[in-house]
C-alpha positions as CSV (number, residue, x, y, z in Angstrom):
1,X,211.2,109.0,55.3
2,X,212.6,105.5,54.7
3,X,214.8,103.6,57.3
4,X,218.1,104.6,55.7
5,X,217.2,108.3,55.8
6,X,215.9,108.1,59.4
7,X,219.1,106.4,60.4
8,X,221.3,109.1,58.9
9,X,219.1,111.8,60.5
10,X,219.0,110.4,64.0
11,X,221.5,107.6,64.7
12,X,225.2,107.9,65.8
13,X,227.0,104.6,64.9
14,X,229.8,103.0,66.8
15,X,233.4,103.2,65.5
16,X,232.0,105.1,62.5
17,X,233.0,108.4,60.9
18,X,229.5,109.8,60.5
19,X,230.4,112.3,57.9
20,X,231.4,109.5,55.6
21,X,228.4,107.5,56.6
22,X,225.8,110.2,55.9
23,X,227.4,111.0,52.5
24,X,227.3,107.4,51.2
25,X,224.5,104.8,50.5
26,X,224.1,102.4,53.5
27,X,222.8,98.9,53.8
28,X,219.8,98.4,56.1
29,X,219.1,94.9,57.4
30,X,215.4,94.0,57.7
31,X,215.4,90.3,58.5
32,X,217.5,87.2,59.0
33,X,217.2,83.4,58.6
34,X,219.9,80.9,59.5
35,X,223.3,82.3,58.6
36,X,221.9,84.9,56.2
37,X,220.6,88.4,56.6
38,X,218.1,90.2,54.3
39,X,218.2,93.9,53.5
40,X,215.2,96.2,52.9
41,X,215.4,95.5,49.1
42,X,215.1,91.7,49.7
43,X,218.7,90.8,48.9
44,X,220.3,88.2,51.2
45,X,223.8,88.1,52.5
46,X,225.9,85.6,54.4
47,X,226.7,86.8,57.9
48,X,230.5,86.4,57.6
49,X,231.3,88.0,60.9
50,X,228.5,86.6,63.0
51,X,227.0,90.1,63.5
52,X,230.3,91.3,65.0
53,X,231.3,87.9,66.5
54,X,228.0,87.3,68.3
55,X,225.8,85.0,66.3
56,X,226.4,81.3,67.0
57,X,223.6,79.1,65.7
58,X,222.2,81.4,63.1
59,X,219.4,84.0,63.1
60,X,215.9,83.0,64.3
61,X,217.0,79.8,65.9
62,X,213.7,78.3,67.0
63,X,214.9,76.8,70.3
64,X,216.1,80.2,71.5
65,X,213.1,82.1,70.1
66,X,210.8,79.8,72.0
67,X,212.8,80.1,75.2
68,X,212.5,83.9,75.1
69,X,208.8,83.7,74.3
70,X,208.3,81.3,77.2
71,X,210.1,83.6,79.6
72,X,208.0,86.6,78.4
73,X,205.0,84.6,79.7
74,X,206.5,84.8,83.2
75,X,208.5,88.0,83.6
76,X,210.9,90.1,81.5
77,X,213.2,91.5,84.2
78,X,213.6,91.8,87.9
79,X,216.4,93.6,89.8
80,X,219.1,91.4,91.4
81,X,219.6,94.0,94.1
82,X,217.9,92.3,97.0
83,X,216.1,89.7,94.8
84,X,217.1,86.4,93.2
85,X,216.0,85.3,89.8
86,X,215.2,81.8,88.5
87,X,216.9,82.1,85.0
88,X,220.0,83.8,86.5
89,X,220.4,81.2,89.1
90,X,220.0,78.3,86.7
91,X,222.4,79.9,84.2
92,X,225.0,80.5,86.8
93,X,224.9,76.8,87.6
94,X,225.3,75.8,84.0
95,X,228.2,78.2,83.4
96,X,230.1,76.9,86.4
97,X,229.7,73.4,85.0
98,X,231.3,74.3,81.6
99,X,234.1,76.7,82.5
100,X,237.6,75.7,83.6
101,X,237.7,74.1,87.1
102,X,238.1,76.5,90.0
103,X,235.7,79.2,88.7
104,X,232.8,79.0,91.0
105,X,231.0,82.4,91.2
106,X,229.2,84.3,88.6
107,X,228.8,88.1,88.5
108,X,226.4,89.3,85.7
109,X,226.5,92.4,83.5
110,X,225.5,93.3,80.0
111,X,228.5,93.6,77.7
112,X,232.1,92.5,77.3
113,X,233.3,95.9,78.3
114,X,231.4,95.8,81.6
115,X,232.5,92.3,82.3
116,X,236.2,93.4,82.0
117,X,235.5,96.5,84.0
118,X,234.1,94.3,86.8
119,X,237.1,92.0,86.6
120,X,239.5,94.9,87.0
121,X,237.7,96.3,90.0
122,X,237.2,92.9,91.5
123,X,240.9,92.1,91.3
124,X,241.9,95.5,92.7
125,X,239.5,95.3,95.6
126,X,240.5,91.7,96.3
127,X,244.1,92.7,97.1
128,X,243.0,95.7,99.2
129,X,240.8,93.4,101.3
130,X,243.6,90.9,101.6
131,X,245.9,93.7,103.0
132,X,248.2,93.8,100.0
133,X,247.4,97.4,99.4
134,X,250.4,98.1,97.2
135,X,249.1,95.7,94.5
136,X,247.3,98.2,92.4
137,X,248.8,97.9,88.9
138,X,247.8,95.8,85.9
139,X,249.8,94.1,83.2
140,X,248.3,94.0,79.8
141,X,249.5,93.2,76.3
142,X,250.4,95.7,73.5
143,X,247.6,95.8,71.0
144,X,245.1,94.5,73.6
145,X,241.4,95.3,73.3
146,X,239.1,94.7,76.2
147,X,236.2,97.1,75.6
148,X,235.3,100.8,75.8
149,X,234.5,101.7,79.4
150,X,237.3,103.7,81.1
151,X,238.6,100.7,83.1
152,X,238.6,98.4,80.1
153,X,240.2,101.0,77.9
154,X,242.9,101.4,80.5
155,X,243.9,97.8,80.2
156,X,243.7,98.0,76.4
157,X,246.5,98.9,74.1
158,X,245.3,99.9,70.6
159,X,246.6,103.4,70.1
160,X,244.1,104.3,67.4
161,X,241.1,103.6,69.7
162,X,242.6,104.7,73.0
163,X,245.1,107.5,72.5
164,X,242.6,110.3,72.8
165,X,241.3,109.1,76.2
166,X,244.8,109.0,77.7
167,X,244.3,111.6,80.4
168,X,241.2,109.7,81.7
169,X,242.9,106.4,82.1
170,X,245.0,104.7,84.8
171,X,248.5,103.6,83.9
172,X,249.2,100.0,83.1
173,X,252.3,97.9,82.4
174,X,252.5,96.7,78.8
175,X,254.1,93.4,77.9
176,X,254.9,92.6,74.2
177,X,252.1,91.3,72.0
178,X,252.8,87.6,71.5
179,X,252.3,87.5,67.8
180,X,255.1,85.9,65.8
181,X,254.2,87.7,62.6
182,X,254.8,91.1,64.3
183,X,257.4,89.9,66.9
184,X,258.4,93.0,68.9
185,X,261.6,91.3,69.9
186,X,262.8,90.5,66.4
187,X,263.0,86.7,67.2
188,X,262.4,83.7,65.0
189,X,259.6,81.5,66.4
190,X,261.4,78.2,65.9
191,X,264.4,79.4,68.0
192,X,263.0,81.9,70.5
193,X,261.8,79.7,73.3
194,X,258.8,81.9,73.8
195,X,260.9,85.0,74.4
196,X,257.7,87.0,74.8
197,X,257.0,85.1,78.0
198,X,260.5,85.9,79.3
199,X,259.6,89.6,79.0
200,X,256.5,89.0,81.1
201,X,258.6,87.1,83.7
202,X,261.0,90.1,83.9
203,X,258.0,92.4,84.6
204,X,256.5,90.1,87.3
205,X,259.9,89.4,88.9
206,X,260.6,93.1,89.3
207,X,257.1,94.5,90.1
208,X,254.9,91.7,91.4
209,X,254.6,93.4,94.8
210,X,252.7,96.2,93.0
211,X,250.8,94.1,90.4
212,X,247.2,93.1,91.1
213,X,246.6,91.1,87.9
214,X,247.6,90.4,84.3
215,X,244.8,90.7,81.7
216,X,245.0,88.7,78.5
217,X,242.9,87.6,75.5
218,X,243.6,83.9,75.3
219,X,245.1,82.5,72.0
220,X,243.8,85.4,69.8
221,X,244.0,89.2,70.1
222,X,240.9,89.8,68.1
223,X,240.4,93.6,67.6
224,X,244.2,93.9,67.0
225,X,243.8,92.0,63.7
226,X,243.3,88.4,64.7
227,X,246.8,88.2,66.1
228,X,247.4,84.5,67.1
229,X,249.6,83.6,70.0
230,X,252.2,80.8,69.8
231,X,251.3,77.5,71.4
232,X,252.3,77.3,75.1
233,X,252.1,81.1,75.7
234,X,248.9,81.1,77.7
235,X,250.0,78.1,79.8
236,X,253.3,79.8,80.6
237,X,251.6,83.0,81.6
238,X,249.4,81.0,84.0
239,X,252.5,79.5,85.5
240,X,254.2,82.8,86.0
241,X,251.2,84.6,87.5
242,X,250.9,81.8,90.0
243,X,254.6,81.9,90.8
244,X,254.6,85.6,91.4
245,X,251.2,85.8,93.2
246,X,249.5,87.8,90.6
247,X,245.9,87.2,89.5
248,X,245.2,86.1,85.9
249,X,242.2,87.7,84.2
250,X,241.3,85.9,80.9
251,X,239.1,87.8,78.6
252,X,237.0,85.2,76.7
253,X,234.5,87.7,75.3
254,X,235.5,87.0,71.7
255,X,237.1,83.6,72.0
256,X,234.4,81.9,74.2
257,X,231.5,79.7,73.1
258,X,233.2,77.6,70.5
259,X,235.0,80.2,68.4
260,X,238.4,78.6,68.8
261,X,237.2,75.0,68.4
262,X,236.6,74.4,72.1
263,X,234.0,76.0,74.4
264,X,236.6,78.3,75.8
265,X,240.1,79.1,74.5
266,X,241.6,78.3,77.9
267,X,240.8,74.7,77.4
268,X,243.4,74.4,74.6
269,X,246.2,74.8,77.2
270,X,244.6,73.5,80.3
271,X,244.5,76.9,81.9
272,X,242.2,77.9,84.8
273,X,242.4,81.6,85.4
274,X,241.5,83.5,88.6
275,X,238.9,85.6,86.8
276,X,237.2,85.0,83.4
277,X,235.0,87.3,81.4
278,X,232.5,86.3,78.8
279,X,229.8,88.0,76.6
280,X,229.1,87.9,72.8
281,X,228.2,84.3,72.2
282,X,226.7,83.7,75.7
283,X,223.2,84.3,74.3
284,X,224.1,83.3,70.7
285,X,223.8,86.9,69.6
286,X,220.2,87.4,70.9
287,X,220.3,89.7,73.9
288,X,222.9,91.7,75.8
289,X,224.4,89.6,78.6
290,X,227.9,89.2,80.1
291,X,229.4,87.4,83.0
292,X,232.6,87.7,85.1
293,X,233.4,84.4,86.8
294,X,235.9,84.0,89.7
295,X,237.2,81.6,92.3
296,X,236.1,80.9,95.9
297,X,239.3,82.5,97.0
298,X,238.5,85.8,95.4
299,X,234.8,85.6,96.4
300,X,235.6,84.8,100.0
301,X,237.7,87.9,100.4
302,X,234.6,90.0,100.0
303,X,232.7,88.2,102.8
304,X,232.0,90.0,106.1
305,X,229.2,91.7,108.0
306,X,227.7,94.9,106.7
307,X,229.7,97.0,109.0
308,X,232.9,95.7,107.4
309,X,232.0,97.3,104.1
310,X,233.7,94.5,102.2
311,X,230.8,94.5,99.7
312,X,231.7,94.7,96.0
313,X,229.9,97.9,95.2
314,X,229.2,97.4,91.5
315,X,226.0,96.6,89.6
316,X,223.9,97.3,86.5
317,X,220.2,97.9,86.1
318,X,219.8,95.0,83.8
319,X,222.1,92.6,85.7
320,X,221.0,89.0,85.2
321,X,218.1,90.0,82.9
322,X,215.6,87.2,82.8
323,X,215.1,87.2,79.0
324,X,218.8,87.2,78.3
325,X,219.4,84.4,80.8
326,X,216.7,82.4,79.2
327,X,218.3,82.9,75.8
328,X,221.7,81.9,77.3
329,X,220.2,78.7,78.8
330,X,218.7,77.8,75.5
331,X,222.0,78.5,73.7
332,X,223.8,76.1,76.0
333,X,221.2,73.5,75.4
334,X,221.6,73.8,71.6
335,X,225.4,73.4,72.1
336,X,224.7,70.1,73.9
337,X,221.8,68.7,71.9
338,X,223.4,69.5,68.5
339,X,226.9,68.6,69.6
340,X,228.2,71.9,68.2
341,X,231.7,71.7,69.6
342,X,232.1,68.1,68.3
343,X,231.1,69.2,64.8
344,X,233.5,72.1,64.6
345,X,236.7,70.2,63.6
346,X,235.5,69.3,60.1
347,X,234.5,73.0,59.5
348,X,237.8,74.3,60.9
349,X,239.8,71.8,58.7
350,X,237.7,72.8,55.6
351,X,238.5,76.5,56.3
352,X,242.2,75.8,56.7
353,X,242.3,73.8,53.4
354,X,240.5,76.6,51.6
355,X,242.7,79.3,53.0
356,X,245.9,77.5,51.7
357,X,245.0,78.7,48.2
358,X,245.0,82.3,49.4
359,X,248.8,82.3,49.3
360,X,248.5,82.4,45.6
361,X,247.3,86.0,46.0
362,X,250.4,88.2,46.1
363,X,248.6,90.8,48.3
364,X,248.2,88.2,51.1
365,X,250.8,88.9,53.7
366,X,249.7,86.5,56.4
367,X,246.9,84.1,57.2
368,X,246.0,83.7,60.9
369,X,243.5,81.0,62.0
370,X,242.4,79.8,65.4
371,X,239.3,77.6,65.0
372,X,236.8,79.7,63.1
373,X,238.5,83.0,64.0
374,X,240.3,84.0,60.9
375,X,242.3,87.0,59.7
376,X,243.8,87.5,56.2
377,X,246.2,90.3,56.3
378,X,246.8,92.2,53.1
379,X,250.2,93.7,52.2
380,X,251.5,95.7,49.3
381,X,254.7,93.7,49.5
382,X,254.5,90.4,51.2
383,X,258.3,89.8,51.6
384,X,259.0,93.3,53.0
385,X,255.8,93.4,55.0
386,X,255.0,96.7,53.4
387,X,251.4,97.7,54.0
388,X,249.1,99.3,51.5
389,X,248.8,103.1,51.9
390,X,246.3,103.8,54.6
391,X,244.3,106.2,52.5
392,X,243.8,103.5,49.9
393,X,241.4,101.6,52.3
394,X,242.3,98.3,50.7
395,X,240.6,96.2,53.4
396,X,237.5,98.3,53.3
397,X,237.3,98.0,49.5
398,X,237.5,94.3,49.7
399,X,234.7,94.1,52.3
400,X,232.4,96.5,50.3
401,X,232.9,94.4,47.1
402,X,232.0,91.3,49.1
403,X,228.6,92.8,49.7
404,X,228.0,92.8,45.9
405,X,228.6,89.0,46.0
406,X,226.3,88.5,49.0
407,X,228.7,88.4,51.9
408,X,228.9,90.7,54.9
409,X,232.4,91.0,56.4
410,X,234.2,93.8,58.2
411,X,237.9,94.6,58.2
412,X,240.3,95.5,60.9
413,X,242.5,97.9,58.9
414,X,243.8,95.7,56.1
415,X,243.0,92.5,57.9
416,X,240.0,90.8,56.4
417,X,238.2,89.2,59.3
418,X,236.2,86.0,58.7
419,X,234.3,84.7,61.7
420,X,231.2,82.9,60.5
421,X,228.4,81.5,62.7
422,X,229.3,78.1,64.1
423,X,226.2,76.8,62.5
424,X,227.7,77.4,59.0
425,X,228.1,74.1,57.0
426,X,231.4,73.1,55.4
427,X,230.0,74.1,52.0
428,X,228.8,77.5,53.2
429,X,232.2,78.2,54.7
430,X,233.8,77.3,51.4
431,X,231.4,79.5,49.5
432,X,232.1,82.5,51.8
433,X,235.9,82.0,51.5
434,X,235.6,81.8,47.7
435,X,233.9,85.2,47.8
436,X,236.6,86.6,50.0
437,X,239.3,85.2,47.7
438,X,237.6,86.7,44.6
439,X,237.3,90.1,46.2
440,X,240.9,90.3,47.3
441,X,241.9,89.3,43.8
442,X,239.8,91.9,42.1
443,X,240.8,94.7,44.4
444,X,244.5,94.0,44.6
445,X,245.5,92.5,41.3
């Protein structure tokens, strides 16, 4: 039994209709090198979505490989319940040094979903401990995606993913998604004066006494289809949450570690949140690790003697895993030594220049780019914003054709997502975008 057959016999894949999966041929990856992956037949492919937005410096990065090997020579994992860990302590110090000022404490977990779950529980318990017991609600954005645990789904807003679980979830207050292409308020960006923030202000003004926190993906709502926010939105949200005494939780799971052109998306607008979550790129795509960072103010509310029961009762078996923390430390060192952030501007500019030609394709309805987070939305009619029939699976067809030309990408509906490893060269980015252009053209024209 080969690997593909074993997979179809035993494995249940995420976000996958398994009937379709089992009935069709599937690609099995056997190896990787740099920004390419190799299948079991020896064919290589560009990793055009960074192995689901995780890979940063390419596969088999020697500095990270060696850091993990070195840590294996010491210990692979120890619990953080009652014990401290050398790699976890060192990484926490490094993270505090690179995040927005004010974030001083690090709580580890193992995925973006759990990092958000922790943030939600942390914010809720903070207000309970402060005596503001009515502050139990959360404001989130329409089309938000923050993960798949029950708490993170509750603060999400993608109906396709979350509708079925409605009875399990706690209620949240939804503010309009701040995407100009899909403006829920029917406004024109040039004249609206950030009308979407005015809707948030109405919510906070009326209900701030009951709101614990607002949760946002900064600059880009990734899983919603790379929906980019207008400049100034995040900064204004920070001003409003401060004004109305509401915590701001910023979810940097997708946007963190260079994806938007800076280490964290918050930096673009000078925002320092009360709580920040991170995962994905934290280990450069090597091992599961996540972190929830917060301020001294939030942390101090949990301090007391054991009898006070102010403890934050949350944890995971693999919290602060030594191998993952070693990988993360090596990842940060690569960022520093290779000046990764400084080198991104030329790559971002090259992608933007290449994307300009995509408007020649009549099926391209919108192009959204924030750093190297890119979404090309396909429409049957660009002017009327008429989508292709859902059963036509246009985005899926484009991505499957791309494999024939040596590129792995994955759509969000009919949004073609391109999120290459930061290690990609300008020429590699141009080659990958040429493949995407060709595939859109062949499928839609």
